[in-house]
N, C-alpha and C positions, 0 to 999 in steps of 0.2 A: 433641500436634497444635496445641493452642491457642498454646502458647509459640512454636512454629515460625512460625505465622502472624503473631504479634506481632513476632517478629524480622524477618520478611520485610517487614512494613509499615514497621517502623522503618528498615530499610535503604533502602526505596523513597523515603523522604522526602529522602534525600540525592542523588537523581538530578538531574543537571544537564541543560542544554539539549542537550548533545552526545549523550546517551543518547536523548533524545526525538527528535532528528533522525535518529539511527541507526535507531531502530525504525521511524519513519515512512518513511524512505528505503527500508529493506528491504521494508516492506509494499508500497510503491508499485512497487518493482521486481518483486516476486513477482506483484503484480496485473497489471502490464503484460505480463509473460511469459505468464501464464495467458490473458490476453485474446488475445494473438497466437497462441498455440497453438490455442485454440478457434476463432478466426476461420479459421486455416489448415485446420483439420479440417473446418469447415463448408463451405468452398469446395471442399475435396477431395471431399466427399460430394455436393455439389450445385453444380457450377460456374456454373449460371445465377443463383445467389444472390450472386455476387461483389460487386455494387454495394451491396446491402443489408448484407451481412456487413462490408464495408469501412467503410461509414458508421457502423454500430453499434460496430465496433471502435475507430474514431477517437473517437467520443463517450465510450466507456467508458475509453479510455486517458487522455483528458483528465481525466475524473473521478478516476481512480487517481492521476494526476500531481498533481492538486490536493491530495490528501491529503499527498503529500510536501512540497508547498509550505507547507501548514499546519504541518507539523512543523518546517520551516525557520523560519517565523515564531515558533513557540513556542520554538524553540531560541535565537533572538536575544532573546526576552523573558526567557529563563532559567527557563522553567517545565518 
C-alpha cells in the first residue's frame, strides 16, 4: 500500500497545467449543474421563493465559476 502511494505521489509531480485546468473546469461544471438542479427543485416546491432562489443560485454559480477561473490561471502558470 505504501509503495502504491509513493508511486501515485511521484506520478502527480508530473502533472501539467492542462490537467489542473481540466479538473477545475470539470468541478466548476458539476457545481453549476448541481446549483441549477437544486434551484429548479426549490422553485418547483415553493414557487413563491423564486426571487430568493434565483438570487442565491446566481451568487453560487459565480462562486463555482470562479474556481474554474482559478484553475485557468494556475494552468497558465504551469502549476
